[in-house]
Structure formats: C-alpha cells, structure tokens
C-alpha positions in Angstrom: 6.8 10.9 20.9 8.2 13.7 22.9 11.8 14.1 24.1 12.1 16.1 27.4 15.3 17.9 28.4 15.7 20.1 31.4 18.4 22.1 33.2 18.8 24.4 36.1 19.3 28.1 35.3 22.8 29.5 36.1 23.1 30.9 39.6 23.7 34.4 38.4 20.5 34.6 36.5 18.2 33.8 39.3 16.4 30.6 40.3 14.5 28.3 38.2 14.7 25.7 35.4 14.4 25.5 31.6 12.4 22.6 30.2 12.4 21.9 26.5 9.9 19.5 24.8 10.9 18.3 21.3 8.5 16.3 19.1 10.7 13.6 17.6 7.8 11.5 16.2 9.0 12.1 12.6 12.6 11.4 13.5 11.8 8.0 15.0 9.5 7.2 12.1 12.3 8.0 9.6 14.7 5.8 11.6 12.1 2.9 11.6 11.6 3.3 7.8 15.3 3.2 7.2 15.7 0.1 9.3 12.7 -1.7 7.6 14.1 -0.8 4.2 17.4 -2.5 5.1 15.6 -5.5 6.4 13.5 -5.7 3.1 16.7 -5.4 1.0 18.4 -8.2 2.9 15.4 -10.5 2.9 14.9 -10.0 -0.9 18.6 -10.9 -1.5 18.7 -13.9 0.8 15.3 -15.4 -0.2 15.7 -15.0 -3.9 18.9 -17.0 -4.4 17.5 -20.5 -3.5 14.1 -20.1 -5.1 15.0 -21.0 -8.7 17.0 -24.2 -7.8 14.1 -25.3 -5.6 11.6 -24.9 -8.4 13.8 -26.5 -11.0 14.5 -29.5 -8.7 10.8 -30.1 -8.1 10.0 -29.9 -11.8 12.9 -32.2 -12.6 11.6 -34.8 -10.1 8.2 -34.6 -11.7 9.7 -35.1 -15.1 12.0 -38.0 -14.2 9.6 -40.0 -12.0 6.2 -39.3 -13.4 6.3 -42.2 -15.9 8.0 -44.6 -13.4 5.2 -44.4 -10.8 1.6 -45.4 -10.9 -1.6 -44.9 -9.1 -1.4 -43.2 -5.7 2.4 -42.7 -5.8 2.1 -40.8 -9.1 -0.7 -38.7 -7.8 1.2 -37.9 -4.6 4.3 -36.9 -6.7 2.2 -34.6 -8.8 0.5 -33.0 -5.8 3.7 -32.5 -3.9 5.8 -31.1 -6.7 2.9 -28.7 -7.7 2.7 -27.5 -4.1 6.5 -26.8 -4.2 6.2 -24.9 -7.5 3.1 -22.9 -6.2 4.8 -21.9 -3.0 8.0 -20.9 -4.7 5.8 -18.7 -6.9 4.3 -17.1 -3.8 7.8 -16.5 -2.4 8.9 -14.9 -5.6 5.9 -12.5 -5.4 7.0 -11.6 -1.8 10.6 -11.0 -2.9 9.3 -8.7 -5.7 7.4 -6.7 -3.0 10.5 -6.6 -0.8 12.6 -5.3 -3.6 10.1 -2.8 -4.7 9.8 -1.4 -1.1 13.6 -1.4 -0.6 14.5 0.1 -4.0 11.7 2.5 -4.8 13.1 4.7 -7.6 13.1 8.5 -7.4 9.8 9.8 -8.8 9.9 11.5 -12.2 8.3 14.9 -12.5 5.7 15.7 -15.1 2.3 17.4 -15.4 -0.5 15.0 -14.4 -4.2 15.1 -14.8 -5.2 13.1 -11.7 -8.8 12.5 -12.8 -7.5 11.0 -16.1 -5.1 8.8 -14.1 -8.0 7.6 -11.9 -10.1 6.8 -14.9 -7.2 4.9 -16.5 -6.7 2.7 -13.5 -10.5 2.2 -13.0 -10.7 0.6 -16.4 -8.9 -2.3 -14.9 -11.8 -2.8 -12.6 -14.7 -2.7 -15.1 -15.5 -6.3 -14.1 -16.8 -4.9 -10.8 -19.8 -3.3 -12.5 -22.2 -2.0 -9.9 -19.6 -2.0 -7.1 -17.8 1.2 -7.9 -19.2 4.7 -7.8 -17.0 7.5 -9.1 -17.3 11.1 -8.0 -14.6 13.2 -9.7 -14.5 17.0 -9.4 -14.1 18.6 -12.8 -11.3 21.1 -13.6 -8.9 19.9 -10.9 -5.5 21.6 -11.0 -2.7 19.5 -12.5 -0.1 17.8 -10.3 3.6 17.4 -10.8 4.7 13.9 -10.1 5.3 10.4 -11.4 2.3 9.0 -13.1 3.4 5.3 -12.9 3.9 5.6 -9.1 0.6 7.4 -8.5 -1.1 4.7 -10.7 0.4 2.1 -8.3 -1.0 4.0 -5.3 -4.5 4.0 -6.8 -4.3 0.4 -7.8 -3.0 -0.8 -4.4 -5.9 1.1 -2.6 -8.5 -0.3 -5.0 -7.2 -3.8 -4.6 -7.3 -3.5 -0.9 -10.9 -2.3 -1.1 -11.8 -5.1 -3.3 -10.2 -7.7 -1.0 -12.1 -6.2 1.9 -15.4 -6.9 0.1 -15.0 -10.6 -0.4 -17.7 -11.6 2.1 -19.9 -8.5 1.6 -23.5 -9.0 0.6 -23.8 -5.6 -0.9 -20.3 -4.5 -1.9 -19.6 -0.9 -2.6 -16.5 1.2 -3.4 -16.7 5.0 -3.7 -13.8 6.8 -5.4 -13.8 10.6 -5.0 -11.5 13.5 -6.0 -12.0 17.0 -4.9 -10.0 20.2 -4.6 -8.8 21.4 -1.2 -6.7 24.3 -0.1 -3.4 24.0 -1.8 -4.0 20.6 -3.3 -6.2 17.7 -4.4 -7.7 15.1 -2.1 -8.7 11.6 -3.2 -10.7 9.2 -1.0 -11.5 5.5 -1.6 -14.2 4.2 0.7 -15.5 0.7 0.9 -18.2 -1.0 3.0 -16.2 -4.0 4.0 -15.0 -5.1 7.4 -12.8 -2.1 8.0 -9.4 -2.0 9.8 -8.9 -3.9 13.0 -8.6 -1.3 15.8 -5.4 -2.9 17.1 -3.8 -2.3 13.7 -4.9 1.3 13.2 -1.7 2.8 14.7 0.5 0.4 12.8 -1.2 0.2 9.4 1.7 2.0 7.6 4.4 -0.2 9.1 5.9 -3.0 7.0 4.6 -6.5 7.3 1.4 -5.5 9.2 -1.5 -7.1 7.4 -4.8 -8.9 8.0 -4.6 -10.9 4.7 -3.6 -14.6 5.0 -1.3 -14.2 2.0 -0.5 -10.5 2.3 3.1 -9.2 2.6 2.0 -6.1 4.6 3.8 -3.8 2.1 0.8 -2.4 0.1 0.0 0.5 2.4 3.7 1.1 3.2 4.5 1.6 -0.5 1.4 3.8 -0.8 2.7 6.0 2.0 6.2 6.1 0.7 5.1 7.3 -2.7 2.7 9.9 -1.3 5.4 11.2 1.1 7.9 11.5 -1.8 5.3 13.6 -3.7 4.9 15.9 -0.7 1.5 14.6 0.3 -0.2 12.9 3.2 -2.2 9.7 3.6 -4.7 8.7 6.3 -6.9 5.8 7.1 -10.1 5.6 9.1 -13.0 3.3 9.7 -16.5 4.5 8.7 -19.8 3.7 10.3 -21.7 1.4 10.3 -18.8 -0.7 8.7 -16.2 -0.1 6.1 -12.9 1.8 5.7 -11.7 5.0 4.0 -8.2 5.8 2.8 -7.5 9.5 2.0 -4.5 10.9 0.3 -3.8 14.6 -0.4 -1.3 15.8 -2.9 -0.1 19.4 -3.3 -1.3 21.4 -6.3 -2.6 24.9 -7.1 -5.8 25.9 -5.3 -8.8 25.1 -7.4 -12.6 25.2 -6.9 -14.9 22.8 -8.6 -18.2 21.1 -8.2 -18.5 17.4 -7.9 -20.0 15.3 -10.7 -21.1 11.8 -10.3 -20.7 8.9 -12.8 -20.6 5.2 -12.5 -18.2 2.6 -13.8 -19.9 0.2 -16.2 -18.6 -3.1 -17.4 
C-alpha cells in the first residue's frame, strides 16, 4: 500500500513538482492488528460471562428431569442437554483462543537449542509414525527467545499440517531446519490440499480459516510470536499439491550439513 503526496515547487526555484511515495503497508497492518486485538479482547470478555450459567443450567435440567421422564422424552432431554454442554465447551475453547491472541505475554529471553525444541514437540506426534520426516541441520546457532512461545508456534503448524492431511491417501509432513545468513530457517511441508488461493493474502488475518470448527487464530498467533522474536513467516502452496510454512529467526551465522532422520512411534 503506497501513500502518494505531491506539491508544486516554489516559484522562485523554477518549475516542476515534487512527488513522494511512502510505503505504508506495515503501518496499516499494525493498525489492523491493534484493531483485531481489541475486538478479540472484547469478544472474550462478553462471551465468557454467560457460558458457565448456560452449562450449569443445562446440567441442572438433566439432573432434575432425567428420572421424571421416560422413553423418547428422556432420550431427547439427554441429547439436547449434551448438545448444550458440548457447544458451551466449544465456545470456551474459542474464548481461550481470543484471550491468548489479545493478551499474548511479552516473550522471555533465554538461550534456545531450536533442534532440541523441535524434537521435544515432535514427541507429541509419535502416533503419526510414517507420516513425518525430520531433516535437522546439526550445529545450528542458538537462539535467544521464549521456548514456550516457540513450542506453541511449532505445535500450531504441525497441527495445521495434520488437519490438512485428513483426506490424504499418502500423508506426508516434512520438518526441516537449516542455517541461513544471519539466522535459522524452519519449514514444515505437507502434501495436503494446500491453502485456497483466495485466502493466501489474508492467511495471517484473524478469523480467516478453512476449518469448520476453526477460530482462524492459529496462524495469527504464529505470526505474532515470530514477529516479536524479530523473525518472519511465510506461506506457500507446493506442487503438485500441499502447503509449506516457513519461519526464519535471527541468530548467528552458521554453516551445517543436513542430516535426515525419521520419527518413529
């Protein structure tokens, strides 16, 4: 987004004009992020208050009426109250996501071995034996950042990749780390359906999602954490099908060869 300003040169300096182009893309993005943060904060506050009374009321109805009804009526009561409780639970998860986005704490600063962090998160996905291939460059430089927040980044991206492979006949996820000039790059690639083209430009905006039950905050939180660590994050589709998310974090320059291992259940 460019801002264009122009003016005529003073008469005493000759004829002509001065035209100035300013790139205000980052300014507008910062304004949008601030606005979405306020929306998330207010939504979390307004939605949270009635949830507990709704759930307690449904459970009380079930408890008081279950033994007074029989047959189809009791079954309908059970089904209806359980639906209310389940949907309240879904709303609570959404509220938690809103609050997390709106109140992201300042990152702590400590030395981090990114490869060790990746391996630690990958242990949570050992049930996906055969799906995940890991290619970690040895002797990566250490990072300075918040390990809990960076674990959340990795977990969110792996969860997204796993969700994209639900209907895949030959699911595959590749996790790679490598040194780049001035930092470390991590890529997570899957062979799922990829990102819809119409969402590519808006993937890091809140509440943009293709998941039926998604909040659209996963990639937003990823970007927010990476930005606060001084890094960058990008998404792209890969041929013939699939998606790749790449994030780069600043570190000392390092040179290392890539080794290949596999996650085993």
